[in-house]
Structures are given as structure tokens and as C-alpha cells.
C-alpha positions in Angstrom: -17.7 3.8 11.1 -15.7 4.6 14.2 -13.3 7.4 14.7 -9.6 7.0 15.7 -10.3 6.9 19.4 -13.0 4.3 19.1 -11.1 2.0 16.7 -9.6 -1.2 18.1 -6.0 -2.0 17.6 -7.2 -5.0 15.6 -9.0 -2.6 13.2 -5.6 -1.0 12.3 -3.9 -4.4 12.1 -6.6 -5.7 9.8 -6.2 -2.7 7.5 -2.5 -3.1 7.3 -2.7 -6.8 6.6 -5.5 -6.5 4.0 -4.4 -3.3 2.2 -0.7 -2.9 2.7 1.0 -6.3 3.4 -1.1 -8.1 0.8 0.1 -5.7 -1.9 3.7 -5.8 -0.7 3.9 -9.6 -0.6 2.1 -10.1 -3.9 4.3 -7.6 -5.7 7.5 -8.9 -4.2 6.6 -12.4 -5.2 5.6 -11.4 -8.7 8.6 -9.0 -9.3 11.0 -11.7 -8.3 9.6 -14.0 -10.9 10.0 -11.8 -14.0 13.2 -10.2 -15.4 11.2 -7.4 -17.1 7.8 -6.0 -16.1 5.6 -3.0 -15.9 4.0 -2.6 -12.5 0.8 -0.6 -12.3 -0.8 0.1 -9.0 -4.0 2.0 -8.4 -4.3 3.3 -4.9 -7.2 5.1 -3.2 -7.3 8.9 -2.9 -7.2 8.2 0.9 -3.5 7.8 0.5 -3.3 11.5 -0.5 -5.9 13.2 1.7 -7.1 12.3 5.1 -10.8 12.0 5.8 -13.0 11.6 8.8 -13.3 8.1 10.2 -10.8 6.5 7.8 -7.6 6.7 9.7 -6.8 3.0 9.6 -7.6 2.7 5.9 -5.9 5.9 4.9 -2.7 5.0 6.9 -2.6 1.6 5.1 -3.1 3.2 1.7 -0.4 5.8 2.5 2.0 3.1 3.4 1.2 1.3 0.2 1.8 4.4 -1.8 5.2 5.0 -0.1 6.2 1.3 -0.7 5.5 1.5 -4.4 7.2 4.9 -4.8 10.3 3.4 -3.0 10.2 0.3 -5.2 9.9 2.5 -8.3 13.2 4.3 -7.3 15.0 1.0 -6.5 13.9 -0.7 -9.7 14.4 2.4 -11.9 15.9 0.6 -14.8 15.0 -0.6 -18.3 13.7 -3.9 -16.7 10.9 -2.4 -14.6 8.6 0.6 -15.1 
């Protein structure tokens, strides 16, 4: 594993595409198809606590966590939990 300074830009882009954007696009697509749903998301502990050599992964998971927390507030109704 490479540290932050050794990682390529493409490493960060890949993590955002595979961890963050895939979850965002899938959830938006599914949520738009149902009038009532329970959304459950399990995110890595890397979203909560940084660790050595995992900056790209941790940043993608933190972005995913923030997205779902924002979505939860926006959809806080009887239709979505």
C-alpha cells in the first residue's frame, strides 16, 4: 500500500468511483423507484477514523457516510427510514 504522497490521482479517482459514486447512483436510482422504503447502509470504520495508507479509501467512505446522513435528513418522513 502506498501513502498519500505516493498515491496517484487515479487511485483517488478510482476509490471515489468504486466506493462513493456507485453507492450514490445506486441509491438514487432505487429510492426514486419506491414510494416507501427502508435504506440500510453499512460503511467501513475507515469513514470514522483515519488510518495509515488508506487516505483514498477513507475519504471515499467518509463521503459516502456524509451522503447517507444528508439523505436521511432530506427523506426524514414516514416513507423512508
